[in-house]
C-alpha positions as CSV (number, residue, x, y, z in Angstrom):
1,M,-0.3,0.0,0.1
2,S,1.2,3.5,-0.7
3,K,2.4,5.6,2.0
4,I,1.0,8.7,0.4
5,I,-2.8,10.0,-0.6
6,I,-3.5,12.8,-2.5
7,V,-7.1,14.1,-2.5
8,F,-8.7,16.8,-4.5
9,A,-11.5,18.8,-5.8
10,S,-11.2,20.6,-9.4
11,M,-13.9,22.2,-11.4
12,S,-11.8,23.3,-14.0
13,G,-8.7,21.1,-13.9
14,N,-6.4,23.8,-12.3
15,T,-6.2,21.8,-9.0
16,E,-6.1,18.4,-10.8
17,E,-3.2,19.7,-12.6
18,L,-1.6,20.7,-9.3
19,A,-2.1,17.3,-7.9
20,E,-0.9,15.8,-10.8
21,A,2.4,17.7,-10.6
22,I,2.8,17.1,-6.8
23,A,2.6,13.2,-7.7
24,A,5.0,13.4,-10.2
25,G,7.5,14.8,-7.5
26,I,6.4,11.8,-5.2
27,Q,7.0,9.5,-7.7
28,E,10.5,10.8,-8.6
29,A,11.3,10.3,-5.1
30,G,10.5,6.6,-5.6
31,I,6.9,6.3,-4.0
32,E,3.8,5.8,-5.8
33,P,1.1,8.1,-4.2
34,V,-2.6,7.4,-4.3
35,L,-4.5,10.1,-6.2
36,K,-8.2,10.5,-5.9
37,N,-11.3,13.0,-6.5
38,V,-12.9,13.9,-3.0
39,M,-15.8,12.2,-4.6
40,D,-14.0,8.9,-4.8
41,T,-13.1,8.5,-1.1
42,N,-13.9,9.5,2.3
43,A,-12.2,11.2,5.3
44,S,-11.7,7.9,7.3
45,E,-9.2,6.6,4.3
46,L,-6.8,9.1,5.7
47,E,-6.0,7.4,8.6
48,Q,-4.5,4.4,6.4
49,Y,-1.3,6.9,4.9
50,E,1.7,8.5,6.6
51,G,1.3,11.4,4.4
52,V,-1.8,13.2,3.3
53,L,-2.2,16.0,0.5
54,L,-5.2,18.0,-0.1
55,G,-6.1,20.2,-3.1
56,A,-9.0,22.2,-3.4
57,Y,-10.2,25.2,-5.4
58,T,-11.7,28.4,-3.4
59,W,-15.4,28.9,-4.2
60,G,-17.7,31.6,-4.0
61,D,-16.7,34.1,-0.9
62,G,-13.9,31.8,0.4
63,D,-16.2,28.7,0.7
64,L,-15.1,24.9,0.1
65,P,-16.0,23.2,-3.1
66,D,-19.5,21.5,-2.5
67,E,-18.2,18.5,-3.1
68,F,-15.6,18.7,-0.4
69,E,-18.1,19.7,2.4
70,D,-19.0,16.3,3.4
71,F,-15.5,14.9,3.2
72,Y,-14.4,18.1,5.7
73,D,-17.3,17.5,8.0
74,D,-16.1,13.9,8.6
75,M,-12.5,14.6,9.1
76,D,-14.0,15.5,12.6
77,D,-14.2,11.9,13.2
78,I,-10.7,11.0,12.5
79,N,-6.9,11.4,13.9
80,L,-4.0,12.2,11.9
81,E,-1.6,12.5,14.8
82,G,1.9,11.3,13.5
83,R,1.0,11.9,10.3
84,K,2.2,14.9,7.7
85,F,0.2,17.0,5.4
86,G,0.4,19.7,3.1
87,V,-2.7,21.6,1.3
88,F,-2.9,23.1,-2.3
89,G,-5.2,24.9,-4.7
90,S,-6.3,27.4,-7.2
91,A,-7.5,30.6,-6.3
92,D,-8.9,33.7,-8.0
93,S,-7.4,37.2,-6.8
94,S,-10.9,38.8,-7.9
95,Y,-12.6,37.4,-4.8
96,T,-12.3,38.8,-1.5
97,Y,-10.9,35.8,0.3
98,Y,-7.9,34.4,-2.0
99,G,-7.8,30.9,-1.7
100,K,-9.3,30.3,1.8
101,A,-10.4,26.6,0.8
102,V,-6.6,26.2,1.1
103,D,-6.2,27.6,4.4
104,T,-9.4,26.0,5.8
105,L,-8.3,22.7,5.0
106,E,-5.0,23.3,6.5
107,E,-6.6,24.5,9.8
108,K,-8.7,21.2,9.8
109,L,-5.5,19.0,9.4
110,A,-3.5,20.7,12.2
111,E,-6.9,20.3,14.0
112,I,-6.9,16.7,14.0
113,G,-3.4,16.1,14.8
114,G,-1.5,16.2,11.5
115,E,2.2,17.7,11.3
116,K,2.4,20.5,8.3
117,V,5.6,19.8,5.8
118,F,4.9,22.7,3.6
119,D,2.6,26.3,3.8
120,G,-0.4,26.3,1.7
121,F,0.3,26.6,-1.9
122,K,-1.9,28.7,-3.6
123,V,-1.6,29.4,-7.4
124,E,-3.7,31.8,-9.4
125,L,-6.4,30.1,-11.5
126,N,-4.4,28.1,-14.0
127,P,-0.9,27.1,-13.0
128,S,2.0,28.1,-15.0
129,K,4.9,25.9,-16.1
130,D,7.0,27.1,-13.4
131,E,4.4,26.5,-10.6
132,K,4.0,22.9,-12.0
133,L,7.9,22.8,-11.2
134,L,7.3,24.1,-8.0
135,C,4.4,21.4,-7.4
136,H,6.9,18.9,-8.7
137,E,9.5,20.3,-5.9
138,L,6.7,20.2,-3.1
139,G,6.2,16.3,-4.1
140,L,9.9,15.6,-3.6
141,K,9.9,17.6,-0.4
142,F,6.8,15.9,0.9
143,A,8.3,12.4,0.3
144,A,11.7,13.4,2.0
145,A,9.6,14.8,4.9
146,L,8.2,11.2,5.3
147,N,11.8,9.4,5.3
148,V,9.9,6.8,3.3
149,S,11.0,4.9,0.2
150,A,9.3,2.5,-2.1
């Protein structure tokens, strides 16, 4: 079983691109991460992994995407003590709360015992080539923080 899970919500494909770039960095480190859309998993599954990465776009007035809400609520019933985490997502600076969904998820993961590896990574709308490279590097950094190998 993989040591790292990446769960994301993506409406336009931007956050999914970030997830895939992070996954590529983790793969380069010799680990095969599990990559899942939030609609295809549940919060309790996170407890099976040493590393948890969550990705979400910010919706409306700083809200989590609708598809992340049940997952988020169910996170209250899990314990991620001893596990590492990171959060990423696409955002739009034309809204009042830039990337608030990333902050919301980051706070929840810390609240349930997780240990943050990197500060929430936010990208304006669609990721540039350089931002995808940064995601790749975040994947490498995350894998190294777990001190695990294939």
